[in-house]
VOBA-1610 file (N, C-alpha, C; in pm, whole numbers, padded with zeros to 5 digits, always signed):
BEGIN
Met+10333+12652+07448Met+10190+12672+07429Met+10115+12557+07496Arg+10010+12591+07569Arg+09932+12489+07639Arg+09810+12451+07555Phe+09795+12322+07531Phe+09683+12272+07452Phe+09590+12187+07539Ala+09460+12204+07519Ala+09362+12106+07564Ala+09301+12046+07439Val+09283+11916+07437Val+09225+11847+07322Val+09098+11778+07370Ile+08984+11821+07319Ile+08858+11757+07354Ile+08833+11646+07253Gly+08848+11522+07302Gly+08842+11405+07216Gly+08982+11353+07190Ala+08998+11221+07202Ala+09129+11160+07174Ala+09111+11043+07080Gly+09028+11067+06977Gly+09003+10963+06878Gly+09099+10974+06762Ala+09049+10943+06642Ala+09135+10935+06525Ala+09198+11070+06489Val+09127+11179+06515Val+09179+11313+06482Val+09248+11376+06603Gly+09175+11392+06713Gly+09233+11456+06830Gly+09348+11378+06890Gly+09332+11246+06895Gly+09440+11163+06948Gly+09564+11170+06862Tyr+09542+11174+06729Tyr+09659+11179+06639Tyr+09733+11312+06653Phe+09663+11423+06630Phe+09731+11553+06633Phe+09779+11587+06774Gly+09697+11556+06874Gly+09741+11579+07012Gly+09863+11497+07047Gly+09866+11373+06999Gly+09980+11287+07025Gly+10108+11339+06963Arg+10097+11392+06842Arg+10215+11449+06777Arg+10267+11571+06854Leu+10174+11649+06909Leu+10216+11763+06990Leu+10285+11718+07118Val+10232+11614+07182Val+10297+11557+07301Val+10437+11509+07266Gln+10447+11438+07155Gln+10575+11384+07110Gln+10678+11495+07091Ala+10631+11614+07051Ala+10721+11727+07027Ala+10748+11808+07154Gly+10695+11763+07267Gly+10723+11830+07393Gly+10625+11937+07434Gln+10512+11948+07364Gln+10412+12048+07401Gln+10333+12002+07524Asp+10276+12098+07594Asp+10191+12073+07712Asp+10050+12045+07662Val+10007+11919+07670Val+09878+11877+07614Val+09798+11801+07719Thr+09672+11839+07735Thr+09579+11766+07821Thr+09461+11719+07737Phe+09432+11591+07740Phe+09318+11535+07668Phe+09197+11531+07761Ile+09084+11581+07714Ile+08958+11575+07788Ile+08869+11474+07717Val+08844+11362+07783Val+08783+11247+07716Val+08678+11183+07806Arg+08609+11085+07749Arg+08512+11007+07826Arg+08586+10903+07910Ser+08511+10846+08005Ser+08574+10758+08105Ser+08642+10637+08042Arg+08579+10575+07943Arg+08639+10455+07883Arg+08771+10490+07815Arg+08774+10600+07742Arg+08896+10640+07674Arg+09003+10682+07775Arg+08961+10747+07884Arg+09059+10783+07986Arg+09127+10659+08044Arg+09048+10556+08070Arg+09106+10433+08124Arg+09204+10370+08025Gln+09167+10372+07896Gln+09258+10319+07794Gln+09390+10394+07796Leu+09382+10526+07800Leu+09503+10607+07796Leu+09587+10589+07922Glu+09523+10573+08036Glu+09598+10551+08160Glu+09664+10414+08162Asp+09594+10314+08106Asp+09647+10177+08110Asp+09756+10153+08005Lys+09734+10206+07883Lys+09822+10172+07771Lys+09900+10291+07715Gly+09864+10412+07758Gly+09922+10529+07696Gly+09854+10556+07562Leu+09900+10660+07496Leu+09850+10690+07362Leu+09938+10618+07261Val+09875+10545+07169Val+09949+10464+07072Val+09910+10509+06931Ile+10010+10544+06851Ile+09990+10587+06713Ile+10073+10501+06620Gln+10010+10452+06514Gln+10082+10381+06408Gln+10061+10458+06279Ser+10171+10487+06209Ser+10161+10568+06088Ser+10274+10533+05992Pro+10262+10577+05865Pro+10368+10552+05767Pro+10501+10617+05805Asp+10498+10720+05890Asp+10620+10789+05931Asp+10687+10723+06051Gly+10627+10617+06102Gly+10680+10553+06221Gly+10579+10553+06333Asn+10593+10460+06423Asn+10499+10445+06534Asn+10549+10519+06657Trp+10454+10553+06745Trp+10488+10620+06869Trp+10389+10582+06977Ser+10435+10569+07098Ser+10346+10548+07211Ser+10407+10614+07333Gly+10322+10659+07422Gly+10373+10724+07542Gly+10261+10767+07635Pro+10296+10800+07757Pro+10195+10846+07853Pro+10146+10986+07818Val+10020+11012+07847Val+09962+11145+07824Val+09874+11183+07943Lys+09848+11312+07956Lys+09755+11360+08058Lys+09613+11346+08004Ala+09528+11272+08074Ala+09390+11252+08031Ala+09297+11273+08149Val+09195+11355+08130Val+09097+11385+08234Val+08958+11378+08173Glu+08857+11373+08258Glu+08718+11368+08211Glu+08648+11502+08220Ser+08712+11600+08280Ser+08651+11731+08300Ser+08756+11840+08281Ala+08708+11957+08236Ala+08798+12071+08218Ala+08833+12140+08349Glu+08776+12093+08459Glu+08805+12154+08588Glu+08955+12148+08618Gly+09012+12263+08644Gly+09154+12269+08676Gly+09246+12269+08555Val+09190+12264+08434Val+09272+12262+08312Val+09284+12405+08259Asp+09405+12449+08234Asp+09430+12579+08171Asp+09494+12555+08036Ala+09448+12630+07937Ala+09500+12611+07801Ala+09500+12743+07727Asp+09592+12754+07633Asp+09592+12867+07541Asp+09501+12840+07422Val+09501+12713+07377Val+09422+12672+07262Val+09355+12539+07293Val+09227+12529+07255Val+09153+12404+07268Val+09130+12347+07129Leu+09183+12229+07102Leu+09152+12159+06978Leu+09023+12082+07000Leu+08917+12121+06928Leu+08788+12055+06939Leu+08779+11952+06827Thr+08781+11823+06864Thr+08799+11718+06762Thr+08694+11609+06770Val+08582+11635+06838Val+08476+11534+06845Val+08404+11528+06711Lys+08325+11423+06690Lys+08239+11416+06572Lys+08133+11526+06583Ala+08086+11572+06467Ala+07990+11683+06466Ala+07865+11652+06546Tyr+07820+11524+06543Tyr+07696+11491+06616Tyr+07716+11489+06767Asp+07840+11495+06814Asp+07869+11503+06958Asp+07900+11645+07004Ala+07902+11740+06910Ala+07950+11874+06943Ala+07863+11944+07047Glu+07732+11918+07046Glu+07643+11986+07141Glu+07672+11945+07284Gly+07743+11834+07304Gly+07769+11787+07439Gly+07898+11838+07500Val+07964+11932+07433Val+08097+11975+07481Val+08093+12100+07567Trp+07976+12165+07577Trp+07973+12297+07640Trp+08022+12295+07785Ser+07991+12190+07860Ser+08030+12188+08002Ser+08182+12192+08019Asn+08254+12143+07919Asn+08400+12149+07924Asn+08456+12270+07849Leu+08390+12307+07740Leu+08443+12415+07658Leu+08419+12552+07721Asp+08302+12573+07779Asp+08269+12703+07837Asp+08374+12750+07939Pro+08409+12668+08040Pro+08507+12716+08139Pro+08645+12741+08080Leu+08684+12662+07980Leu+08814+12684+07917Leu+08818+12820+07847Val+08711+12852+07773Val+08705+12981+07705Val+08697+13095+07807Gln+08620+13075+07913Gln+08610+13178+08017Gln+08746+13206+08080Arg+08833+13105+08083Arg+08966+13125+08141Arg+09067+13174+08037Gly+09019+13207+07917Gly+09106+13272+07819Gly+09152+13188+07702Ala+09106+13064+07692Ala+09148+12978+07580Ala+09076+13017+07452Ala+09142+12996+07340Ala+09080+13007+07209Ala+09046+12867+07159Val+08936+12856+07084Val+08892+12727+07033Val+08933+12712+06888Leu+08996+12601+06854Leu+09031+12567+06716Leu+08959+12438+06680Pro+08842+12446+06615Pro+08767+12325+06583Pro+08825+12256+06459Leu+08828+12124+06464Leu+08874+12044+06350Leu+08766+11944+06311Leu+08642+11993+06300Leu+08528+11909+06266Leu+08499+11920+06118Asn+08423+11823+06066Asn+08373+11832+05930Asn+08255+11929+05924Gly+08238+11994+05808Gly+08125+12084+05790Gly+08159+12227+05828Val+08054+12311+05832Val+08073+12453+05864Val+07973+12504+05967Arg+07862+12436+05988Arg+07758+12485+06079Arg+07811+12505+06221His+07900+12417+06264His+07953+12430+06400His+08027+12562+06420Met+08086+12614+06312Met+08155+12742+06322Met+08057+12854+06353Asp+07941+12852+06288Asp+07839+12953+06317Asp+07798+12948+06463Ile+07779+12826+06516Ile+07736+12809+06655Ile+07843+12860+06751Leu+07968+12822+06727Leu+08077+12863+06815Leu+08099+13014+06813Arg+08090+13074+06696Arg+08113+13218+06685Arg+08001+13296+06753Arg+07878+13247+06743Arg+07768+13313+06814Arg+07784+13300+06966Arg+07832+13185+07011Arg+07842+13159+07154Arg+07958+13234+07219Tyr+08072+13238+07149Tyr+08194+13291+07212Tyr+08248+13420+07149Gly+08205+13452+07028Gly+08261+13567+06958Gly+08381+13529+06874Asp+08410+13609+06773Asp+08516+13576+06678Asp+08654+13570+06743Asp+08679+13652+06844Asp+08812+13654+06905Asp+08846+13523+06975Ala+08745+13450+07019Ala+08769+13326+07094Ala+08766+13202+07005Val+08738+13220+06875Val+08727+13106+06785Val+08822+13125+06667Ile+08909+13029+06646Ile+08999+13028+06531Ile+08940+12932+06428Gly+08924+12979+06306Gly+08875+12889+06203Gly+08976+12780+06173Gly+08929+12657+06155Gly+09024+12549+06130Gly+08963+12428+06064Leu+09047+12352+05999Leu+09010+12226+05937Leu+09135+12141+05928Cys+09113+12012+05908Cys+09230+11923+05896Cys+09207+11822+05785His+09316+11766+05739His+09314+11655+05644His+09401+11545+05702Val+09340+11435+05737Val+09414+11319+05786Val+09327+11195+05767Glu+09386+11089+05715Glu+09315+10961+05702Glu+09359+10873+05818Ser+09272+10861+05917Ser+09308+10786+06037Ser+09184+10723+06096Tyr+09206+10623+06179Tyr+09094+10562+06251Tyr+09143+10508+06385Leu+09049+10493+06477Leu+09077+10442+06611Leu+09022+10301+06620Asp+09107+10203+06651Asp+09057+10065+06659Asp+09001+10036+06798Asp+08946+09916+06815Asp+08879+09881+06940Asp+08974+09878+07059Asp+09102+09862+07033Asp+09200+09860+07142Asp+09253+09998+07177Gly+09202+10100+07107Gly+09245+10236+07137Gly+09368+10281+07061Val+09411+10204+06962Val+09527+10240+06881Val+09482+10327+06764Ile+09554+10436+06740Ile+09524+10525+06628Ile+09610+10484+06509His+09546+10461+06396His+09616+10423+06273His+09600+10535+06171Arg+09712+10588+06123Arg+09708+10683+06012Arg+09748+10609+05886Ser+09663+10615+05783Ser+09682+10527+05668Ser+09746+10595+05549Ser+09768+10725+05553Ser+09836+10793+05442Ser+09931+10897+05500Arg+10007+10961+05413Arg+10106+11058+05460Arg+10046+11197+05484Val+09920+11214+05448Val+09856+11344+05468Val+09827+11366+05615Gln+09870+11481+05669Gln+09845+11515+05811Gln+09855+11667+05825Asp+09756+11735+05773Asp+09761+11881+05762Asp+09654+11949+05846Ile+09686+12066+05897Ile+09589+12153+05963Ile+09597+12291+05897Thr+09482+12342+05854Thr+09470+12477+05800Thr+09391+12560+05901Phe+09435+12681+05930Phe+09372+12758+06037Phe+09396+12907+06014Gly+09309+12990+06071Gly+09327+13133+06054Gly+09223+13215+06128Glu+09253+13343+06143Glu+09159+13437+06204Glu+09052+13473+06101Trp+08933+13508+06151Trp+08824+13547+06061Trp+08857+13679+05992Ser+08942+13760+06052Ser+08983+13887+05991Ser+09082+13868+05877Gly+09145+13751+05871Gly+09248+13726+05771Gly+09386+13768+05814Val+09399+13830+05931Val+09529+13876+05980Val+09607+13759+06040Ile+09734+13750+06007Ile+09822+13649+06068Ile+09871+13707+06201Thr+09798+13676+06307Thr+09825+13733+06439Thr+09934+13654+06511Pro+09984+13706+06624Pro+10085+13632+06700Pro+10040+13492+06740Arg+09912+13474+06774Arg+09870+13339+06813Arg+09868+13243+06693Ile+09840+13296+06574Ile+09848+13213+06454Ile+09993+13174+06428Glu+10084+13268+06445Glu+10226+13238+06428Glu+10273+13135+06531Ala+10225+13147+06655Ala+10265+13052+06759Ala+10211+12912+06730Leu+10087+12905+06682Leu+10031+12775+06644Leu+10109+12714+06529Asp+10143+12796+06431Asp+10219+12749+06316Asp+10351+12687+06362Glu+10419+12755+06452Glu+10546+12703+06503Glu+10526+12572+06579Ala+10422+12565+06662Ala+10397+12443+06740Ala+10366+12325+06649Phe+10282+12348+06548Phe+10246+12240+06457Phe+10368+12194+06376Arg+10446+12288+06327Arg+10562+12251+06247Arg+10664+12172+06329Arg+10685+12212+06452Arg+10777+12138+06539Arg+10729+11995+06563Ala+10598+11976+06556Ala+10541+11843+06576Ala+10536+11762+06448Gly+10585+11818+06337Gly+10583+11747+06210Gly+10449+11747+06142Ile+10360+11834+06185Ile+10226+11845+06125Ile+10232+11946+06011Gly+10169+11913+05900Gly+10159+12008+05790Gly+10077+12128+05834Ser+10140+12244+05845Ser+10075+12363+05902Ser+10051+12467+05794His+09926+12514+05785His+09889+12607+05678His+09809+12725+05734Pro+09877+12829+05784Pro+09804+12950+05824Pro+09733+13010+05703Ser+09608+13050+05722Ser+09528+13098+05609Ser+09485+13243+05631Ser+09491+13322+05524Ser+09441+13459+05530Ser+09296+13467+05483Asp+09237+13353+05446Asp+09094+13349+05411Asp+09039+13213+05451Ile+09020+13196+05581Ile+08984+13065+05634Ile+08844+13024+05590Glu+08755+13119+05565Glu+08619+13080+05524Glu+08621+13013+05387Val+08702+13062+05296Val+08715+12996+05166Val+08772+12856+05184Ala+08872+12842+05269Ala+08932+12711+05294Ala+08830+12614+05354Leu+08749+12662+05447Leu+08647+12577+05509Leu+08545+12529+05407Trp+08499+12619+05322Trp+08398+12580+05223Trp+08458+12496+05111Asp+08583+12517+05081Asp+08651+12432+04983Asp+08650+12287+05032Lys+08684+12266+05159Lys+08681+12130+05213Lys+08538+12078+05222Tyr+08446+12166+05265Tyr+08307+12123+05280Tyr+08251+12076+05146Ala+08280+12149+05039Ala+08231+12109+04907Ala+08283+11970+04870Phe+08407+11943+04907Phe+08464+11811+04879Phe+08402+11704+04968Ile+08395+11730+05099Ile+08357+11625+05192Ile+08210+11588+05178Thr+08123+11685+05147Thr+07983+11651+05131Thr+07961+11566+05005Ala+08043+11590+04903Ala+08033+11512+04780Ala+08091+11372+04796Val+08211+11363+04852Val+08275+11232+04862Val+08206+11145+04966Ser+08159+11205+05076Ser+08092+11123+05177Ser+07957+11075+05126Gly+07883+11163+05060Gly+07752+11124+05009Gly+07759+11015+04904Thr+07852+11029+04809Thr+07857+10932+04699Thr+07917+10799+04740Thr+08023+10801+04820Thr+08083+10673+04858Thr+07999+10601+04962Ala+07928+10676+05047Ala+07842+10611+05146Ala+07722+10544+05079Leu+07663+10611+04982Leu+07545+10554+04916Leu+07579+10437+04825Thr+07695+10444+04759Thr+07730+10339+04664Thr+07812+10227+04726Gly+07885+10258+04832Gly+07979+10160+04888Gly+08102+10143+04802Ala+08115+10227+04699Ala+08227+10217+04605Ala+08331+10323+04637Gly+08456+10294+04603Gly+08563+10390+04624Gly+08549+10510+04532Ile+08624+10615+04563Ile+08611+10738+04487Ile+08651+10719+04341Gly+08742+10626+04314Gly+08781+10600+04176Gly+08666+10548+04092Val+08584+10461+04149Val+08467+10409+04079Val+08365+10520+04059Val+08341+10599+04163Val+08244+10709+04154Val+08282+10806+04042Leu+08409+10844+04036Leu+08453+10940+03936Leu+08477+10877+03799Gly+08484+10744+03795Gly+08514+10675+03671Gly+08394+10643+03585His+08274+10669+03635His+08152+10644+03560His+08080+10777+03539Gly+08039+10802+03416Gly+07984+10932+03381Gly+07869+10978+03468Ser+07774+10889+03496Ser+07656+10930+03572Ser+07689+10960+03717Ser+07771+10875+03780Ser+07805+10899+03921Ser+07901+11018+03934Arg+07987+11035+03836Arg+08075+11153+03837Arg+07992+11281+03830Ala+07887+11278+03749Ala+07800+11395+03737Ala+07732+11427+03870Val+07690+11323+03942Val+07629+11345+04074Val+07731+11411+04167Phe+07853+11358+04168Phe+07960+11414+04252Phe+07981+11561+04219Gln+07993+11592+04090Gln+08020+11730+04051Gln+07903+11822+04085His+07780+11773+04068His+07664+11855+04104His+07664+11888+04254Leu+07703+11792+04336Leu+07712+11817+04480Leu+07814+11926+04510Val+07927+11920+04443Val+08030+12023+04461Val+07977+12159+04417Glu+07913+12162+04300Glu+07861+12288+04247Glu+07758+12350+04341Glu+07670+12266+04398Glu+07568+12318+04489Glu+07630+12377+04615Ala+07734+12313+04665Ala+07802+12365+04784Ala+07870+12498+04754Val+07937+12506+04641Val+08007+12630+04604Val+07906+12744+04583Thr+07794+12713+04518Thr+07690+12814+04496Thr+07632+12864+04628Thr+07611+12772+04722Thr+07559+12810+04853Thr+07660+12899+04927Ala+07787+12865+04918Ala+07890+12947+04981Ala+07887+13089+04926Arg+07877+13102+04796Arg+07873+13236+04736Arg+07749+13312+04780Ala+07636+13242+04794Ala+07514+13307+04841Ala+07529+13359+04983Arg+07616+13294+05061Arg+07644+13339+05199Arg+07748+13451+05203Gly+07798+13489+05088Gly+07895+13598+05083Gly+08039+13554+05087Ile+08064+13423+05072Ile+08201+13372+05070Ile+08257+13390+04929Ser+08375+13447+04918Ser+08434+13477+04787Ser+08508+13355+04732Met+08430+13256+04690Met+08491+13136+04634Met+08557+13168+04501Pro+08675+13112+04473Pro+08742+13138+04345Pro+08659+13092+04226Asp+08686+13150+04110Asp+08613+13112+03989Asp+08630+12965+03956Asp+08747+12910+03989Asp+08775+12770+03955Asp+08755+12677+04075Ala+08669+12717+04169Ala+08651+12639+04292Ala+08605+12497+04263Val+08510+12480+04172Val+08459+12346+04141Val+08569+12261+04077Glu+08639+12318+03981Glu+08746+12245+03913Glu+08856+12205+04012Thr+08886+12293+04106Thr+08989+12262+04206Thr+08949+12142+04291Val+08824+12138+04334Val+08777+12024+04415Val+08779+11896+04332Met+08739+11904+04207Met+08737+11784+04123Met+08878+11731+04102Arg+08974+11820+04080Arg+09113+11775+04063Arg+09164+11709+04190Arg+09130+11766+04304Arg+09174+11707+04430Arg+09114+11567+04447Ala+08988+11554+04414Ala+08922+11424+04428Ala+08990+11318+04341Glu+09032+11358+04223Glu+09096+11264+04132Glu+09235+11222+04180Gly+09291+11296+04275Gly+09424+11263+04326Gly+09426+11159+04435Phe+09309+11117+04483Phe+09304+11017+04590Phe+09319+10876+04535Glu+09360+10786+04622Glu+09363+10645+04584Glu+09224+10601+04539Pro+09213+10523+04430Pro+09081+10488+04376Pro+08989+10419+04477Gly+09046+10344+04570Gly+08963+10271+04665Gly+08922+10350+04787Met+08958+10479+04793Met+08930+10559+04913Met+08780+10571+04938Leu+08741+10537+05062Leu+08604+10555+05108Leu+08603+10664+05214Ala+08504+10753+05209Ala+08490+10851+05316Ala+08457+10781+05446Ser+08490+10845+05558Ser+08461+10785+05688Ser+08312+10761+05705Met+08228+10843+05643Met+08084+10821+05652Met+08046+10686+05593Ala+08109+10648+05482Ala+08080+10518+05421Ala+08117+10405+05516Lys+08232+10416+05580Lys+08276+10313+05674Lys+08185+10309+05797Asp+08146+10426+05846Asp+08058+10431+05963Asp+07921+10373+05930Leu+07870+10403+05812Leu+07740+10350+05771Leu+07744+10198+05764Gln+07849+10145+05703Gln+07863+10000+05691Gln+07878+09932+05826Ala+07943+09999+05920Ala+07971+09940+06051Ala+07859+09962+06152Gly+07756+10035+06113Gly+07646+10061+06204Gly+07672+10170+06305Arg+07775+10252+06281Arg+07806+10362+06372Arg+07727+10487+06334Pro+07716+10584+06425Pro+07650+10711+06391Pro+07720+10777+06273Val+07645+10852+06195Val+07701+10920+06078Val+07665+11069+06083Glu+07740+11149+06008Glu+07728+11295+06015Glu+07639+11353+05906Ile+07538+11280+05862Ile+07458+11327+05748Ile+07385+11458+05780Asp+07336+11475+05902Asp+07265+11598+05935Asp+07359+11718+05934His+07485+11697+05964His+07581+11806+05975His+07652+11834+05843Leu+07641+11743+05748Leu+07704+11762+05617Leu+07596+11787+05512Gln+07535+11680+05459Gln+07435+11698+05355Gln+07311+11772+05407Gly+07264+11735+05527Gly+07145+11801+05581Gly+07166+11949+05605Ala+07282+11986+05657Ala+07311+12127+05681Ala+07319+12205+05550Leu+07372+12143+05446Leu+07380+12211+05317Leu+07240+12237+05263Val+07152+12139+05276Val+07013+12158+05232Val+06949+12275+05306Glu+06968+12281+05437Glu+06911+12389+05518Glu+06967+12525+05475Met+07097+12533+05457Met+07158+12661+05420Met+07116+12704+05280Ala+07105+12609+05188Ala+07062+12643+05053Ala+06921+12701+05055Arg+06834+12640+05133Arg+06697+12694+05145Arg+06699+12832+05208Glu+06781+12849+05310Glu+06790+12977+05380Glu+06831+13090+05286Tyr+06919+13060+05191Tyr+06969+13163+05100Tyr+06905+13157+04962Gly+06802+13075+04947Gly+06729+13070+04821Gly+06805+13008+04706Val+06892+12912+04739Val+06974+12846+04637Val+06920+12705+04612Pro+06897+12666+04486Pro+06853+12528+04460Pro+06964+12428+04494Ala+06926+12320+04560Ala+07022+12213+04590Ala+06953+12078+04576Pro+06899+12049+04456Pro+06819+11927+04440Pro+06897+11798+04458Val+07024+11796+04419Val+07102+11672+04432Val+07131+11646+04580His+07162+11749+04655His+07180+11730+04800His+07052+11681+04866Glu+06938+11732+04822Glu+06812+11688+04880Glu+06790+11539+04857Val+06821+11493+04736Val+06806+11351+04705Val+06905+11268+04786Val+07031+11308+04786Val+07134+11233+04858Val+07104+11229+05007Tyr+07064+11342+05063Tyr+07031+11346+05206Tyr+06912+11255+05237Gly+06811+11259+05151Gly+06695+11173+05172Gly+06731+11026+05167Leu+06814+10987+05072Leu+06855+10846+05060Leu+06944+10804+05177Leu+07033+10892+05220Leu+07118+10859+05335Leu+07035+10843+05462Thr+06935+10928+05478Thr+06846+10917+05594Thr+06776+10781+05594Ala+06731+10739+05476Ala+06666+10608+05465Ala+06765+10495+05491Ala+06888+10511+05443Ala+06989+10407+05465Ala+07019+10390+05613Val+07026+10501+05686Val+07050+10493+05830Val+06932+10428+05900Ala+06811+10468+05862Ala+06692+10408+05924Ala+06683+10260+05894Gly+06723+10222+05774Gly+06715+10081+05735Gly+06808+09991+05811Arg+06916+10047+05867Arg+07008+09964+05945Arg+06941+09910+06069Ser+06854+09989+06130Ser+06796+09950+06258Ser+06671+09865+06244Val+06597+09884+06134Val+06472+09810+06120Val+06483+09694+06023Gly+06593+09690+05946Gly+06605+09586+05846Gly+06510+09613+05731Gly+06488+09515+05647Gly+06397+09533+05535Gly+06372+09403+05464Asp+06252+09389+05410Asp+06219+09268+05335Asp+06280+09278+05197Arg+06333+09169+05151Arg+06389+09165+05016Arg+06283+09114+04919Ala+06276+09179+04805Ala+06177+09138+04704Ala+06217+09005+04645
//
């Protein structure tokens, strides 16, 4: 199977690297600085399962690249800039498997390319890219969940499953990918919002009654919005997300919290902001998301202008 990976950061570099390690045909489409890093040093991964480094194919344009599947792994705020590379790949027959946070990008991709060219997908991996271009995976979780919008396990889903498993990636073909996407979205919008605003790990957030209530309200609002969109969320969807949250290391911070602290761009418009928009669109109250989104917007603005202390 031929893969193109748009982005070679903490997510794309990690999963693409594992596919390379397993002998798959992988081409990374990246920016010039990252291409130079990969050409000079190769792709370097450090993880609890062992380290790996090796040469990879890296280009700055999709020109001349043929692929069966494109792993789209950029941050959500960079997604609008991928069309010049993604369009020709899809026109040449590739299917897109996005591994971004949130759900709005799926609506955009499906409108642009149609359901047959877009495979629903999400991933779970705790990783980061350091300044030297080394990818660090900090936990044993390394899963990809994916599926057709029809729910049918098609030959290409079976082929992806085989490729991921051979690479040692936790592979989860789904017969209801929309439920899986919203299940993760309900979790990520809650954990990113609460840990980014407080600077506290998830254990602290869930360990105090008032902050735990905020977390749960965020989950409930996301699940309610999903149901308003016609997604058949399970009756115990909220409880399932809460149990999953309690299973993380107490000090776990969402990447949004780390990005906010480091002055990097954050995905608030694509996570909390998008939920607020969708809730309004479907007539669903989402007051806690509105507050969290408003405070996060102020926190981002405050980084650039500073502020007087009382």
